[in-house]
C-alpha positions as CSV (number, residue, x, y, z in Angstrom):
1,M,58.5,24.0,-10.8
2,S,56.8,25.1,-7.6
3,T,57.9,23.6,-4.3
4,A,54.9,25.2,-2.4
5,L,52.9,22.8,-0.3
6,R,49.2,22.5,-1.1
7,R,47.0,23.7,1.7
8,A,44.8,21.0,3.1
9,T,41.0,21.4,2.8
10,Y,38.0,19.9,4.4
11,A,37.8,17.4,1.5
12,D,41.0,15.9,2.9
13,I,39.3,15.3,6.2
14,E,36.3,13.8,4.5
15,A,38.5,11.4,2.6
16,L,40.1,9.9,5.7
17,P,39.2,6.4,6.8
18,E,36.5,6.2,9.4
19,Q,38.9,5.1,12.2
20,V,41.1,8.2,11.7
21,T,40.4,11.6,13.1
22,G,41.6,14.6,11.1
23,E,42.1,18.2,12.1
24,L,43.0,21.2,9.9
25,I,45.1,23.8,11.6
26,D,46.6,26.7,9.6
27,G,46.1,24.7,6.4
28,V,47.9,21.6,7.6
29,L,46.1,18.3,8.0
30,Y,46.9,16.4,11.2
31,T,45.7,12.9,11.6
32,Q,45.5,10.4,14.5
33,A,44.2,6.9,15.1
34,R,41.5,6.3,17.7
35,P,43.0,6.7,21.2
36,A,44.0,3.9,23.6
37,G,42.3,2.7,26.8
38,P,43.6,5.3,29.4
39,H,42.8,8.2,27.1
40,V,39.3,6.9,26.3
41,L,38.5,6.0,29.9
42,V,39.6,9.3,31.3
43,A,37.8,11.4,28.6
44,S,34.6,9.5,29.1
45,G,34.9,9.6,32.9
46,L,35.4,13.4,32.9
47,Q,32.5,13.9,30.5
48,T,30.2,11.8,32.8
49,S,31.4,13.5,36.0
50,I,30.9,16.9,34.6
51,D,27.8,16.3,32.5
52,A,25.6,15.0,35.3
53,P,25.8,18.1,37.5
54,F,26.5,20.7,34.9
55,G,24.8,19.4,31.7
56,L,21.8,17.6,33.3
57,G,21.6,19.5,36.6
58,V,21.8,16.3,38.7
59,N,23.1,17.5,42.1
60,G,24.6,20.6,40.4
61,P,23.7,23.9,38.8
62,G,23.1,22.7,35.2
63,G,23.4,25.3,32.4
64,W,25.9,23.6,30.1
65,I,25.9,21.5,27.0
66,L,28.8,18.9,26.8
67,A,29.9,17.0,23.7
68,I,32.5,14.3,23.3
69,E,34.9,14.8,20.3
70,P,32.8,17.5,18.6
71,E,34.1,18.7,15.3
72,L,34.7,22.5,15.7
73,H,35.0,24.8,12.7
74,L,36.8,27.8,14.1
75,G,37.4,30.1,11.1
76,S,39.5,28.1,8.7
77,D,40.6,25.7,11.4
78,V,38.9,22.4,12.1
79,L,39.7,20.9,15.5
80,V,38.3,17.9,17.4
81,P,38.9,18.2,21.1
82,D,38.2,15.2,23.4
83,V,35.4,17.1,25.2
84,A,34.0,20.5,24.8
85,A,31.2,22.5,26.5
86,W,29.0,25.5,25.8
87,R,26.9,27.5,28.2
88,V,23.3,26.7,27.2
89,E,22.5,30.2,26.3
90,R,25.4,30.4,23.8
91,L,24.4,27.2,21.8
92,P,21.0,27.6,20.2
93,R,18.9,24.5,19.5
94,A,19.5,24.7,15.8
95,A,23.3,24.7,16.2
96,R,23.0,21.5,18.3
97,R,21.6,19.7,15.3
98,E,24.4,20.5,12.8
99,K,27.1,18.1,11.6
100,Y,29.7,20.3,13.2
101,F,29.9,23.3,15.5
102,T,30.8,26.8,14.4
103,I,30.1,28.5,17.8
104,V,33.3,28.7,19.9
105,P,33.0,26.5,23.0
106,D,33.3,28.1,26.5
107,W,35.5,25.1,27.6
108,V,37.7,22.6,25.8
109,C,39.4,19.5,27.3
110,E,42.3,17.7,25.6
111,V,43.2,14.4,27.1
112,A,46.9,13.7,26.2
113,S,48.1,10.6,24.4
114,P,51.8,10.1,23.9
115,S,51.4,10.9,20.2
116,T,49.2,14.0,20.8
117,S,50.5,15.8,23.9
118,M,52.8,18.2,22.2
119,R,50.3,19.0,19.4
120,D,47.6,19.7,22.1
121,R,50.0,22.1,23.9
122,R,51.9,23.8,21.1
123,I,49.5,23.8,18.1
124,K,45.9,23.4,19.3
125,A,46.0,25.5,22.6
126,P,47.0,28.7,20.8
127,V,44.2,28.2,18.2
128,Y,41.7,27.8,21.0
129,A,42.9,31.0,22.7
130,R,42.8,32.9,19.3
131,A,39.3,31.6,18.6
132,G,38.0,32.8,22.0
133,V,37.6,29.6,24.1
134,S,37.5,30.8,27.7
135,H,38.7,27.7,29.6
136,L,41.1,24.9,28.6
137,W,42.0,21.7,30.4
138,L,45.0,19.7,29.4
139,V,44.7,16.2,31.0
140,E,47.6,13.8,31.4
141,P,46.0,10.4,32.3
142,I,49.3,8.5,32.7
143,E,50.8,11.1,35.1
144,G,47.4,11.7,36.7
145,R,47.3,15.5,36.2
146,V,44.8,18.1,35.1
147,E,46.2,21.5,34.1
148,A,43.5,24.2,33.9
149,Y,43.9,27.5,32.0
150,E,41.8,30.6,31.6
151,R,42.1,32.8,28.6
152,S,43.4,36.4,28.9
153,G,43.3,38.1,25.5
154,D,44.9,35.6,23.1
155,R,47.0,33.8,25.8
156,W,46.4,31.2,28.4
157,L,46.9,31.9,32.2
158,V,47.4,28.9,34.5
159,A,44.3,28.6,36.8
160,G,45.9,25.6,38.6
161,T,47.1,22.0,38.5
162,W,45.5,19.1,40.2
163,G,46.7,15.5,40.7
164,D,45.3,12.8,43.0
165,D,42.7,15.2,44.5
166,T,39.5,13.6,45.6
167,D,37.7,16.9,45.7
168,A,39.2,19.0,42.9
169,C,37.3,22.2,42.2
170,I,38.5,23.2,38.8
171,P,37.1,26.2,36.9
172,P,34.8,26.6,35.1
173,F,33.2,23.5,36.8
174,D,34.4,24.4,40.4
175,A,30.9,24.4,41.9
176,V,31.0,20.6,42.1
177,P,34.2,18.8,43.2
178,L,35.7,16.0,41.0
179,D,37.2,12.9,42.3
180,L,40.4,12.8,40.2
181,A,41.9,9.9,42.2
182,R,39.0,7.7,41.2
183,L,39.3,8.9,37.6
184,W,42.9,7.8,37.3
185,E,42.2,4.5,39.0
186,R,39.5,3.9,36.4
187,A,42.1,4.4,33.7
188,G,44.4,1.8,35.3
189,R,46.9,4.2,36.8
190,E,48.6,2.9,39.9
191,S,49.1,5.3,42.8
């Protein structure tokens, strides 16, 4: 009798209930329920703050396509970051209409929940580096912290850490400052 575990497939993701997000990493299925308030409010606030100047070009340089919770197919891995972005020239119009994305994003943002923080850091971050994502943000809404990383080969190098900054210039979106203090306040964090 074999004790080998069956490798999960995309069919396992498709079989999940609608309120459950599934990810496939190295043949293992990871699931999580929809996130709680602070997570959702920080993720949507970041997306809005970045998309206006960088996605839509409102008081900023434009040139990016942002997506909330896109399904990424990176080789045999299927990941769902909280927010991802591609430089416009790297994401053809036809690719924007697909059910999921096969083109590696230029930037990925993971907003930590108590149940996902370690997975984001130890399991997902190395996959993003291996796939060729250039920039990674790990956001801790309860602590009020953004950790930014830039890829060097298949590893991440720390670009910086920001907290209650009101004018945080964080790569790759450093052309327009972010008001992180307001973002944390929106999520209910007390200073």
